[in-house]
Legacy VTK file of the C-alpha trace (Angstrom):
# vtk DataFile Version 3.0
C-alpha trace
ASCII
DATASET POLYDATA
POINTS 171 float
141.903 135.232 96.661
141.920 131.646 97.499
142.086 129.322 94.526
138.676 127.651 95.005
137.003 130.996 95.479
138.714 132.363 92.363
137.685 129.486 90.222
134.048 129.854 91.470
134.213 133.590 90.513
135.759 132.749 87.214
132.611 130.558 86.480
130.385 133.334 87.670
132.142 135.925 85.458
131.856 133.740 82.305
128.225 133.239 83.023
127.711 136.932 83.344
129.455 137.401 79.969
127.276 134.491 78.291
124.100 136.223 79.658
125.291 139.617 78.222
126.228 138.086 74.862
122.845 136.097 74.565
121.097 139.426 74.338
123.010 140.620 71.327
120.497 140.307 68.412
121.842 138.228 65.488
121.315 141.069 63.258
123.816 143.137 65.509
126.603 140.758 65.451
128.611 142.704 62.784
127.659 146.353 64.061
130.727 148.297 64.495
130.385 151.718 66.164
132.378 154.284 64.237
135.730 154.647 65.744
135.560 151.287 67.821
137.914 148.452 67.548
135.408 145.745 68.193
132.037 144.873 66.472
129.350 143.862 68.790
129.883 140.091 67.846
133.733 140.853 67.800
133.585 141.178 71.442
133.058 137.288 71.652
136.120 136.979 69.109
138.161 139.131 71.470
137.046 137.183 74.492
138.192 134.009 73.025
141.461 135.441 71.780
142.260 136.532 75.333
141.482 133.186 76.762
143.676 131.732 74.140
146.553 134.112 74.961
146.598 133.565 78.889
146.069 129.892 78.362
149.242 129.825 76.541
150.875 132.161 79.377
149.583 129.833 82.070
150.901 126.711 80.387
154.112 128.192 79.525
154.675 129.404 83.144
154.038 125.740 84.375
156.318 124.268 81.592
159.288 126.323 82.254
159.061 125.987 86.118
158.125 129.454 86.745
161.606 130.707 85.222
161.857 133.271 82.364
158.919 133.106 79.865
159.104 134.846 76.423
156.266 135.757 74.277
153.969 132.679 73.543
151.779 133.928 70.779
152.783 133.111 67.182
153.824 136.103 65.059
150.798 137.674 63.282
148.137 135.957 65.472
147.183 138.970 67.399
146.592 141.150 64.380
144.389 138.654 62.946
142.441 138.346 66.130
141.943 142.152 66.138
140.774 141.936 62.432
138.295 139.251 63.587
137.068 141.373 66.477
136.496 144.323 64.216
134.588 142.204 61.554
132.412 140.685 64.218
130.351 137.466 63.727
127.830 136.140 61.328
124.766 134.427 62.755
126.081 131.085 61.868
129.547 131.662 63.564
127.875 132.640 66.941
127.364 129.185 68.143
130.795 127.955 67.181
132.483 130.856 68.959
130.347 130.181 72.048
131.537 126.462 71.931
135.012 127.606 71.574
134.884 129.940 74.542
133.588 126.965 76.535
136.375 124.733 75.400
139.121 127.482 76.168
137.359 128.358 79.583
137.599 124.769 80.580
141.176 124.465 79.530
142.195 127.239 81.674
140.253 126.010 84.552
141.673 122.617 84.387
145.174 124.145 84.109
144.624 125.950 87.356
143.080 123.052 89.241
146.174 120.809 88.275
148.564 123.178 89.943
150.040 122.293 93.412
148.879 124.778 96.040
152.369 126.237 96.341
152.309 127.371 92.573
148.952 129.302 92.819
150.466 132.701 93.968
153.971 131.947 92.610
155.324 134.618 90.108
157.238 133.955 87.009
158.873 136.767 85.030
156.904 136.810 81.759
157.612 138.929 78.567
154.431 139.493 76.719
155.737 140.937 73.718
159.124 141.363 71.924
161.134 144.333 73.481
159.070 144.358 76.638
160.208 144.011 80.152
159.462 140.918 82.059
156.182 141.284 84.204
155.733 139.201 87.379
152.743 136.886 86.820
151.214 134.208 88.647
148.340 131.756 87.922
146.294 133.679 90.467
146.867 136.891 88.330
145.740 135.307 85.191
142.590 134.058 86.510
141.845 137.519 87.948
142.647 139.118 84.664
140.386 136.718 82.794
137.450 137.273 85.327
137.828 141.007 85.058
138.099 140.631 81.174
134.774 138.743 81.047
133.051 141.485 83.202
134.641 144.385 81.298
132.713 143.509 78.094
129.348 142.973 79.897
128.369 146.592 80.068
130.206 147.376 76.830
128.019 144.834 75.101
124.771 146.240 76.482
125.796 149.865 75.631
126.565 148.767 72.109
123.276 146.974 71.537
121.534 150.390 72.582
123.851 152.185 69.965
122.930 149.706 67.254
119.216 149.917 67.976
119.595 153.781 67.688
121.771 153.606 64.544
119.288 151.027 63.109
116.220 153.194 63.851
117.746 156.308 62.238
119.120 154.442 59.282
LINES 1 172
171 0 1 2 3 4 5 6 7 8 9 10 11 12 13 14 15 16 17 18 19 20 21 22 23 24 25 26 27 28 29 30 31 32 33 34 35 36 37 38 39 40 41 42 43 44 45 46 47 48 49 50 51 52 53 54 55 56 57 58 59 60 61 62 63 64 65 66 67 68 69 70 71 72 73 74 75 76 77 78 79 80 81 82 83 84 85 86 87 88 89 90 91 92 93 94 95 96 97 98 99 100 101 102 103 104 105 106 107 108 109 110 111 112 113 114 115 116 117 118 119 120 121 122 123 124 125 126 127 128 129 130 131 132 133 134 135 136 137 138 139 140 141 142 143 144 145 146 147 148 149 150 151 152 153 154 155 156 157 158 159 160 161 162 163 164 165 166 167 168 169 170
């Protein structure tokens, strides 16, 4: 996909997620379906974590000139993010989390817009975790993954709202 079209779709995917998350009742933000990894509000925590992670990868690829790139996340940060996603959000944290998403989204968008056209599809060997093999990654790939990620949680959120309502009515 051409960069401008990909950026437009990145904006659309964010809007789809924001619309879905706006339907989450404040009382459901901490709802955790038994066996799940993400509370309903934790989906927003997770979305922010993924934006942080891939923003680091994008910046790292550019900074190293598309040569070998090792893991970019500080040790222990991912498990803390998973804990936050499982905990969910309080009513008071909701707005702050959405503001953070906007800031992170805009930073990724700005990073992609600064790239020369020749770097849009250029791949770099990226190691995402200690002991893993490098995975060829381009800025185009990162934006595609982030667009898909927003959309992945749209239906999941709707499903969890329904399950929260059922659990609340039964309890």
